C-alpha positions as CSV (number, residue, x, y, z in Angstrom):
1,M,0.0,-0.2,-0.1
2,L,1.0,3.4,-0.6
3,V,-0.4,5.7,2.3
4,P,0.0,9.6,2.1
5,E,2.6,10.9,4.5
6,Q,-0.3,12.7,6.5
7,H,-3.1,10.4,6.4
8,P,-4.3,8.8,9.5
9,L,-3.9,5.4,8.6
10,R,-0.2,6.3,8.0
11,F,0.7,4.6,11.5
12,K,-0.7,1.3,10.3
13,K,2.1,-1.1,9.8
14,R,0.6,-3.6,7.8
15,F,-2.8,-4.1,5.6
16,G,-4.7,-6.9,5.3
17,L,-7.3,-7.4,2.4
18,A,-10.1,-6.5,4.5
19,D,-8.6,-3.5,5.8
20,I,-8.8,-1.8,2.8
21,E,-12.5,-2.1,2.0
22,N,-14.1,1.3,1.8
23,L,-10.6,3.1,2.0
24,P,-10.0,5.7,-0.5
25,L,-8.1,4.1,-3.0
26,I,-6.7,5.5,-6.5
27,E,-7.0,2.9,-9.1
28,W,-4.3,2.3,-11.7
29,P,-6.3,0.6,-14.5
30,Y,-3.6,0.0,-17.3
31,C,-1.5,-1.9,-14.7
32,P,-2.0,-5.6,-15.2
33,L,-1.4,-6.5,-11.8
34,H,-3.7,-3.9,-10.4
35,Q,-6.8,-5.6,-12.7
36,S,-5.6,-9.0,-11.2
37,F,-5.7,-7.5,-7.6
38,I,-9.5,-6.0,-8.6
39,R,-10.6,-9.1,-9.6
40,L,-9.2,-11.0,-6.5
41,L,-11.1,-8.4,-4.4
42,A,-14.3,-8.7,-6.0
43,E,-14.1,-12.3,-5.7
44,R,-14.1,-12.2,-2.1
45,G,-16.6,-9.6,-1.9
46,I,-14.5,-6.6,-1.0
47,A,-15.7,-3.1,-1.8
48,L,-13.7,-0.6,-2.9
49,Q,-14.1,3.4,-2.8
50,V,-12.5,4.7,-5.8
51,Q,-11.6,8.2,-5.6
52,A,-9.8,8.7,-8.6
53,S,-7.9,6.6,-11.6
54,A,-4.5,7.4,-12.9
55,A,-3.4,6.7,-16.7
56,R,0.1,6.5,-15.5
57,E,2.5,5.4,-12.6
58,E,4.0,8.9,-12.2
59,L,0.2,10.4,-12.1
60,L,-0.7,7.8,-9.6
61,L,2.3,8.4,-7.4
62,H,1.4,12.4,-7.1
63,M,-2.1,11.6,-6.2
64,V,-0.9,9.5,-3.5
65,D,1.5,12.3,-2.5
66,A,-1.1,14.9,-2.8
67,G,-3.2,13.0,0.0
68,M,-6.2,12.1,-2.7
69,G,-6.1,8.2,-1.4
70,L,-4.0,5.5,-1.0
71,A,-3.0,3.1,-3.6
72,V,-2.0,-0.7,-4.5
73,V,0.8,-1.0,-6.6
74,P,3.9,-3.5,-7.4
75,Q,6.6,-2.9,-4.7
76,S,8.9,-2.5,-7.8
77,H,6.8,1.0,-8.2
78,A,6.5,1.8,-4.9
79,A,10.2,2.6,-4.6
80,Q,9.6,5.5,-6.9
81,A,7.2,7.2,-4.3
82,R,8.7,10.7,-3.1
83,R,6.6,11.3,0.0
84,A,4.4,8.2,0.4
85,L,5.0,5.7,3.1
86,T,4.6,1.9,1.9
87,R,3.5,-0.7,3.8
88,P,3.0,-4.1,3.3
89,L,-0.3,-5.9,2.0
90,D,-0.5,-9.2,3.8
91,G,-2.8,-11.8,2.7
92,P,-2.9,-14.9,0.4
93,L,-2.4,-13.2,-2.8
94,A,-2.0,-15.4,-5.8
95,F,-0.8,-13.5,-9.1
96,S,0.8,-15.5,-12.1
97,R,2.2,-14.5,-15.6
98,H,2.7,-16.4,-18.2
99,I,5.2,-16.1,-21.0
100,G,5.0,-17.2,-24.4
101,L,8.2,-18.7,-26.4
102,A,8.3,-19.1,-30.2
103,C,10.4,-20.0,-32.9
104,D,10.2,-21.3,-36.2
105,A,9.7,-25.3,-36.2
106,S,12.6,-25.8,-38.5
107,D,15.4,-24.2,-36.3
108,A,16.2,-27.3,-34.3
109,P,19.0,-25.6,-32.3
110,L,17.0,-22.8,-31.1
111,L,13.7,-24.9,-30.7
112,G,16.0,-27.1,-28.3
113,L,17.3,-23.8,-26.8
114,L,14.0,-23.0,-26.0
115,H,12.6,-26.0,-24.5
116,R,15.4,-25.9,-21.9
117,L,14.6,-22.6,-21.4
118,A,10.9,-23.3,-20.4
119,D,12.0,-26.2,-18.5
120,G,14.2,-24.0,-16.1
121,M,11.5,-21.5,-15.9
122,K,8.8,-24.0,-15.0
123,A,11.2,-25.6,-12.5
124,T,12.2,-22.1,-10.9
125,A,8.5,-21.2,-10.7
126,A,7.5,-24.5,-9.0
127,Q,10.0,-23.5,-6.0
128,P,8.3,-22.4,-3.1
129,E,8.8,-18.7,-2.0
130,P,11.1,-18.0,0.8
131,T,8.2,-16.3,2.9
132,Q,4.5,-15.8,2.3
133,R,4.5,-12.3,1.7
134,S,3.3,-10.9,-1.7
135,N,5.1,-8.6,-4.0
136,V,2.3,-6.1,-3.6
137,V,2.4,-3.2,-1.2
């Protein structure tokens, strides 16, 4: 969670999924992770109070900094926040990504390389995470 530095919830150290119900949120509809997160909340019956919608990451960060609301963003984007505070979002968050690999079927060396790459990626993805925390803040 990105929390404005003067927001009353700035002292909360972590947020659960139920904690964000009816909080003033800024949505980021063009972020694929955000779309997955919204679907997850809808599946759990958690209602959102959307205050604003940001088309770009920079705009979202400025809106949070201005105190317009809180935002749920990938951890990698939270580092770009200037004044907003980041707080972990706990809970069973299951997000997945799909990667497609393609090559000409007659290119045997490349086809073999892609098979090895895909097998390695599957093995890496199957390994359990070191912690149960998500990469969403």
